[in-house]
C-alpha positions as CSV (number, residue, x, y, z in Angstrom):
1,M,123.8,110.2,63.6
2,S,124.8,108.0,66.2
3,D,125.6,109.4,69.9
4,A,128.2,106.8,70.4
5,L,131.7,108.4,71.3
6,L,133.2,105.2,69.9
7,Q,132.2,103.1,67.0
8,A,134.1,100.2,65.3
9,R,132.5,99.3,62.0
10,G,133.5,96.0,60.2
11,L,136.9,95.8,62.2
12,S,139.0,92.7,61.2
13,K,142.3,91.5,61.9
14,S,144.1,88.7,60.7
15,F,147.5,86.8,61.4
16,G,148.3,84.8,58.6
17,G,145.1,82.5,57.9
18,L,143.8,83.1,61.4
19,A,141.0,86.0,61.8
20,A,141.6,87.0,65.5
21,V,138.8,89.7,64.9
22,D,136.3,89.0,62.2
23,N,134.1,91.8,60.7
24,L,133.0,93.1,64.4
25,S,131.1,96.1,64.9
26,L,130.3,97.8,68.4
27,E,129.5,101.3,70.1
28,V,130.4,102.6,73.1
29,R,128.5,105.3,74.7
30,V,129.3,107.7,78.0
31,G,127.3,106.4,80.9
32,E,126.7,103.1,79.3
33,L,129.3,100.6,80.4
34,H,129.9,98.0,77.5
35,A,131.4,94.6,78.5
36,V,132.9,92.2,76.0
37,I,133.0,88.6,77.2
38,G,133.9,85.3,75.5
39,P,136.0,82.1,76.2
40,N,140.0,82.3,75.8
41,G,141.0,83.1,72.4
42,A,137.7,84.7,71.4
43,G,139.5,88.0,70.2
44,K,138.9,90.3,73.3
45,T,142.4,91.6,73.7
46,T,143.1,91.7,70.2
47,L,140.1,93.9,69.9
48,I,141.3,96.3,72.6
49,N,144.7,96.4,70.8
50,L,143.0,97.6,67.6
51,L,141.0,100.3,69.2
52,S,144.0,101.5,71.2
53,G,146.0,101.5,68.0
54,E,148.6,99.0,69.2
55,L,147.7,96.7,66.3
56,P,146.8,98.0,62.7
57,A,143.3,96.6,61.4
58,S,143.5,94.5,58.5
59,S,140.1,96.1,57.5
60,G,137.2,98.0,58.9
61,D,136.9,101.6,60.8
62,I,137.2,103.2,64.0
63,V,135.3,106.4,64.7
64,F,136.0,108.2,68.1
65,G,134.1,111.5,68.6
66,G,132.9,111.6,65.3
67,N,136.5,111.4,63.6
68,D,137.9,108.7,61.8
69,I,140.9,107.4,63.9
70,S,141.4,104.1,62.0
71,R,145.0,104.9,61.1
72,L,146.0,107.1,64.0
73,A,149.1,106.0,66.2
74,P,148.3,105.0,69.9
75,E,149.8,108.5,71.3
76,K,147.3,110.5,68.9
77,R,144.5,108.5,70.1
78,A,145.6,109.4,73.7
79,R,145.7,112.8,73.0
80,L,141.9,112.7,71.8
81,G,140.8,111.1,75.0
82,M,141.3,107.4,74.8
83,S,143.2,105.6,77.4
84,R,143.6,101.9,78.3
85,S,144.9,99.3,81.1
86,Y,146.3,95.8,80.3
87,Q,146.1,92.3,81.4
88,K,149.3,92.5,83.4
89,T,149.7,95.7,85.3
90,N,152.0,98.1,83.5
91,I,153.3,100.5,85.9
92,F,156.7,101.8,86.7
93,L,157.6,99.9,89.8
94,G,160.5,101.8,91.1
95,F,158.6,105.1,91.1
96,S,156.1,106.4,93.6
97,A,152.3,106.3,92.9
98,L,152.4,110.1,92.3
99,E,155.2,109.8,90.0
100,N,153.6,107.4,87.9
101,C,150.6,109.4,87.5
102,R,152.7,112.3,87.2
103,L,154.3,110.7,83.9
104,A,150.7,109.8,82.8
105,A,149.5,113.4,83.1
106,Q,152.5,114.8,81.2
107,S,151.9,112.9,78.2
108,R,148.8,115.1,77.6
109,E,150.8,118.3,77.7
110,P,150.9,120.2,74.2
111,R,154.6,120.7,74.5
112,P,157.3,118.8,75.9
113,L,158.1,120.0,79.7
114,N,161.4,121.9,80.2
115,W,163.9,119.4,81.3
116,L,165.9,122.1,83.3
117,R,162.8,122.6,85.5
118,N,162.0,120.6,88.4
119,A,158.9,118.5,87.0
120,L,157.1,118.8,90.5
121,S,156.9,122.6,89.9
122,Y,154.2,122.1,86.8
123,E,151.0,122.7,89.0
124,S,148.5,121.5,86.4
125,V,150.4,118.1,85.8
126,M,150.8,117.7,89.6
127,G,147.1,118.7,90.1
128,Q,145.8,116.0,87.6
129,A,148.0,113.3,89.1
130,R,146.8,114.1,92.6
131,R,143.2,114.1,91.6
132,A,143.6,110.9,89.7
133,L,145.1,109.2,92.8
134,D,142.3,110.6,94.9
135,V,139.4,109.2,92.7
136,V,140.9,105.6,92.9
137,G,141.5,105.8,96.5
138,L,145.1,106.1,96.7
139,A,145.8,109.5,97.8
140,H,147.2,108.4,100.9
141,R,149.9,106.1,99.1
142,A,150.8,108.9,96.9
143,S,154.8,109.0,98.1
144,D,154.8,105.1,98.2
145,A,156.8,103.1,95.6
146,A,154.5,101.3,93.3
147,L,156.5,98.1,94.3
148,A,155.3,98.5,97.6
149,L,151.7,98.4,96.8
150,S,149.5,95.3,97.2
151,H,148.3,93.8,93.7
152,G,144.9,95.4,94.0
153,E,146.3,99.0,94.7
154,Q,148.9,98.3,91.8
155,R,145.7,97.7,89.6
156,Q,143.9,100.7,90.9
157,L,147.4,102.7,90.3
158,E,147.1,101.7,86.7
159,I,143.6,103.0,86.5
160,A,144.5,106.3,88.1
161,M,147.2,106.6,85.3
162,C,144.6,106.4,82.8
163,L,142.5,109.0,84.5
164,A,145.6,111.3,84.8
165,T,145.4,111.6,81.1
166,E,141.9,112.9,81.3
167,P,140.2,110.4,79.1
168,R,136.8,110.3,77.8
169,L,137.0,106.5,76.9
170,L,138.5,104.0,79.0
171,L,139.4,100.4,77.5
172,L,139.8,97.9,80.7
173,D,141.4,94.5,79.8
174,E,140.5,92.4,82.7
175,P,141.1,94.8,85.7
176,L,140.1,92.3,88.3
177,A,142.6,89.6,87.1
178,G,144.4,88.0,90.1
179,M,142.3,90.0,92.8
180,G,140.8,88.3,96.0
181,M,137.4,89.0,97.0
182,E,137.9,92.5,98.9
183,E,140.1,93.9,96.0
184,S,137.5,92.9,93.6
185,L,134.6,94.6,95.5
186,K,136.7,97.7,95.7
187,M,137.6,97.9,91.9
188,V,133.9,97.1,90.7
189,E,132.9,100.1,92.9
190,L,135.4,102.0,91.1
191,I,134.5,101.1,87.8
192,G,130.9,101.6,88.4
193,R,131.6,105.2,89.6
194,L,133.7,105.7,86.4
195,G,131.3,104.7,84.2
196,E,129.2,107.4,85.1
197,N,131.0,110.3,83.5
198,H,133.1,108.1,81.1
199,A,132.7,105.7,78.2
200,I,134.1,102.3,79.1
201,L,134.6,99.2,77.2
202,L,135.2,96.4,79.8
203,V,136.6,92.8,79.0
204,E,136.5,90.7,82.1
205,H,136.2,87.1,83.0
206,D,134.4,87.8,86.4
207,M,130.8,87.2,85.4
208,D,129.4,88.5,88.6
209,A,131.2,91.9,88.2
210,V,130.3,92.2,84.4
211,F,126.5,91.4,85.1
212,Q,126.7,93.9,88.0
213,L,128.5,96.7,85.9
214,A,127.5,96.2,82.2
215,R,124.4,98.0,80.5
216,V,125.5,96.3,77.3
217,L,127.2,93.1,76.4
218,T,128.9,91.7,73.3
219,V,129.8,88.2,73.3
220,M,132.7,87.1,71.3
221,V,133.4,83.6,69.8
222,D,136.3,82.7,67.3
223,G,136.7,86.5,66.6
224,K,133.2,87.0,65.6
225,V,130.2,88.9,67.5
226,L,128.0,85.9,68.7
227,A,125.2,88.0,70.3
228,S,125.2,91.7,71.8
229,G,122.6,93.1,74.1
230,T,121.4,94.0,77.4
231,P,122.5,91.7,80.3
232,E,119.0,90.1,80.2
233,D,119.1,89.3,76.7
234,I,122.6,87.6,77.0
235,R,121.5,85.7,80.1
236,A,118.3,84.2,78.1
237,N,120.4,83.6,74.7
238,R,120.8,79.6,74.4
239,N,123.3,80.4,71.7
240,V,125.7,82.2,74.3
241,Q,124.9,79.5,76.8
242,A,126.0,76.9,74.6
243,A,129.2,78.6,73.3
244,Y,130.5,80.1,76.5
245,L,129.4,77.8,79.4
246,G,127.9,74.7,77.9
247,S,124.5,73.9,77.1
248,D,123.5,72.8,80.5
249,N,124.8,76.1,82.1
250,E,123.1,79.6,82.4
251,L,124.7,82.8,82.9
């Protein structure tokens, strides 16, 4: 039996005659950050949408924690311990950083909160929200509106919202997108720490960050897996070099 928390087996998604993901299989384990790279249009974001349940697969299976979740809705997958971020930051700009995390934490409650009771009085929910902000380094911005945060801080807040749901698996779609060098370094350090206790599937175009963080790499081209292995294996793979960067370049 595999020790992988997440398994995708023969996963495919077609849009008309286009196979965005074509018979893809991979595994993600706790403490073993798995990065997916490839050129634009390779199917990386479609893969995350399939794993998170935002798109139904055309064929194949998804197993999470030993259970087949192939037909589960996104919210049910989230309650099992799966959380994701987006290419474009997905937060509530008019709410404070703490309120954003509180709303995320509420989603894991087994029953709806009492709408007549002050939401701030739910100690377990507020505790989860505050812990999540502390982990990403935003505890000091808890009362600030998300709109007032820098781009890098907004990306950190989105990760905090993921953590507030107490996930076992994080699906991170280009978390470094649009960041400057200093912000990128903070995010890389954060993802590295989270990877010690979580299973992480990372889609990212910053190759320096990918090779610093990943223990396993999968390269996608035209919806298919071109190669999968350790960073050293991928660096040395001539097919990857030719398809991804051109035959005269090296990763």
